[in-house]
C-alpha positions as CSV (number, residue, x, y, z in Angstrom):
1,M,-3.4,-9.0,16.6
2,K,-6.8,-9.6,15.1
3,T,-8.5,-8.7,18.4
4,K,-6.8,-5.3,18.4
5,F,-8.2,-4.5,14.9
6,V,-11.7,-5.7,15.9
7,I,-11.5,-3.3,18.8
8,L,-10.3,-0.7,16.3
9,V,-13.3,-1.2,14.1
10,A,-15.5,-0.6,17.1
11,L,-13.6,2.5,17.9
12,V,-13.9,3.7,14.3
13,T,-17.7,3.3,14.6
14,F,-17.7,5.2,17.9
15,F,-15.6,8.0,16.6
16,S,-17.6,8.4,13.4
17,A,-20.7,8.7,15.6
18,G,-19.6,12.0,17.0
19,A,-17.1,11.5,19.8
20,E,-14.6,14.0,18.4
21,A,-13.6,15.1,21.9
22,Q,-11.6,12.0,22.4
23,A,-10.0,12.0,18.9
24,V,-6.3,12.5,18.5
25,K,-5.1,14.7,15.6
26,A,-2.8,12.9,13.2
27,P,0.7,14.5,13.2
28,N,1.2,16.3,10.0
29,F,4.2,15.5,7.8
30,Q,5.7,16.6,4.6
31,L,7.8,13.9,3.0
32,P,9.3,13.3,-0.5
33,G,7.7,10.7,-2.8
34,G,9.6,8.7,-5.4
35,D,7.9,10.7,-8.1
36,G,9.6,13.9,-6.9
37,R,6.5,15.4,-5.3
38,M,6.2,16.3,-1.7
39,Y,3.3,14.7,0.2
40,E,1.8,16.5,3.1
41,L,-0.8,14.8,5.3
42,S,-2.8,18.0,5.9
43,S,-3.6,18.2,2.2
44,Y,-5.8,15.1,2.5
45,Q,-8.3,16.7,4.8
46,G,-11.8,15.4,4.0
47,K,-10.5,12.0,3.0
48,V,-10.0,8.8,4.9
49,V,-6.2,8.1,5.0
50,V,-4.5,4.8,5.7
51,I,-0.8,5.4,6.7
52,N,1.3,2.3,6.5
53,F,4.8,2.2,7.9
54,W,6.7,-0.6,6.0
55,A,10.0,-1.6,4.4
56,T,10.9,-3.7,1.4
57,W,12.9,-6.2,3.5
58,C,9.9,-6.9,5.8
59,P,8.0,-10.1,4.9
60,P,4.6,-9.2,6.5
61,C,4.9,-5.8,4.9
62,R,5.3,-7.3,1.5
63,A,2.5,-9.7,2.1
64,E,-0.1,-7.1,2.9
65,I,0.7,-4.7,-0.1
66,P,-1.4,-6.6,-2.7
67,D,-4.4,-6.1,-0.4
68,F,-3.6,-2.4,0.0
69,I,-3.4,-2.1,-3.8
70,Q,-6.8,-3.8,-4.3
71,I,-8.5,-1.7,-1.5
72,Y,-7.0,1.5,-3.0
73,N,-8.4,0.6,-6.4
74,L,-11.9,-0.1,-5.0
75,Y,-12.2,3.0,-2.7
76,K,-9.9,5.8,-4.0
77,D,-12.8,7.4,-5.9
78,K,-14.9,7.2,-2.8
79,G,-12.5,9.3,-0.6
80,L,-9.7,6.9,0.4
81,E,-6.0,7.7,0.3
82,I,-3.2,5.3,1.3
83,I,0.3,6.6,2.0
84,G,3.1,4.1,2.4
85,I,5.9,5.4,4.5
86,A,9.0,3.3,3.6
87,L,11.6,2.9,6.3
88,D,14.3,1.4,4.2
89,D,17.8,2.5,5.4
90,E,19.1,2.3,1.9
91,G,16.8,5.0,0.6
92,W,15.0,5.2,-2.7
93,R,16.9,2.6,-4.7
94,P,15.2,-0.6,-3.2
95,V,11.9,1.3,-2.6
96,K,11.6,2.4,-6.2
97,Q,12.5,-1.1,-7.5
98,F,9.9,-2.6,-5.2
99,I,7.2,-0.1,-6.2
100,A,7.8,-0.9,-9.9
101,K,8.0,-4.7,-9.5
102,N,4.8,-4.8,-7.4
103,G,2.7,-2.2,-9.1
104,I,2.1,0.0,-6.0
105,N,-0.5,2.5,-7.1
106,Y,-0.7,4.7,-4.1
107,P,1.8,7.3,-2.9
108,V,5.0,6.0,-1.2
109,V,7.2,8.4,0.7
110,L,10.5,7.9,2.6
111,G,10.1,8.1,6.4
112,T,12.2,10.0,8.8
113,P,13.1,9.5,12.5
114,E,11.0,12.6,13.2
115,V,7.9,11.1,11.6
116,Q,8.4,7.8,13.3
117,K,8.7,9.6,16.7
118,A,5.6,11.7,15.9
119,Y,3.6,8.5,15.4
120,G,4.6,7.0,18.8
121,G,8.1,5.8,17.9
122,I,7.5,3.0,15.4
123,Q,9.1,0.0,17.0
124,S,7.8,-2.7,14.7
125,I,6.6,-2.9,11.1
126,P,4.2,-3.0,9.5
127,T,2.3,-0.5,11.6
128,T,-0.8,1.0,10.1
129,F,-2.8,4.1,11.2
130,L,-6.3,5.0,10.2
131,V,-7.1,8.7,9.9
132,D,-10.7,9.9,9.6
133,K,-12.0,12.7,7.3
134,R,-11.3,15.3,10.0
135,G,-7.6,14.3,10.3
136,N,-8.0,12.3,13.5
137,I,-6.3,9.0,14.2
138,V,-9.1,6.6,15.0
139,G,-7.0,3.5,15.3
140,Y,-3.8,1.6,14.5
141,K,-2.5,-1.9,14.2
142,V,1.0,-3.3,14.6
143,G,1.4,-6.3,12.4
144,K,0.0,-7.5,9.1
145,L,-3.5,-6.5,8.2
146,S,-5.8,-8.9,6.4
147,R,-7.8,-7.6,3.4
148,E,-11.0,-8.1,5.4
149,E,-9.7,-6.1,8.4
150,L,-8.5,-3.2,6.2
151,E,-11.7,-3.2,4.0
152,Q,-14.0,-3.2,7.0
153,A,-12.2,-0.3,8.6
154,V,-12.2,1.7,5.4
155,I,-15.9,1.1,4.7
156,T,-16.8,2.2,8.2
157,L,-14.7,5.4,8.0
158,L,-16.0,6.3,4.5
159,R,-19.7,6.2,5.7
């Protein structure tokens, strides 16, 4: 999995250097957050967005969340947004408990089959997508991201 993300970092550098013709627009979504707000991807135009498909029952998902929280704290004022898309079948009850217990400080929304399909049919979690400031998907990874992998990609995209 690490190799895929290293390739992703190279792609991020390539895309940010002006190869927009090969970029893929991130599918827009409008999903409810646990705070009662609706979150729409298109409202984050001009920001780097990390979209993380996860679930509370998924050990690798749970393991990477502290790094997501730290990276969000470091880079949210520099143009980073993270959106967690929870895929828990039981809905908000376990998700809200998990958010509160773990201090998740970025928006978390409930995923739908339509959004999973729009993002290639999420087959395994965690799956994380990187979206550049123009709203283009510049890479993704299936599996747990390390803090170093995530931070390197974020720094590259924020430049």
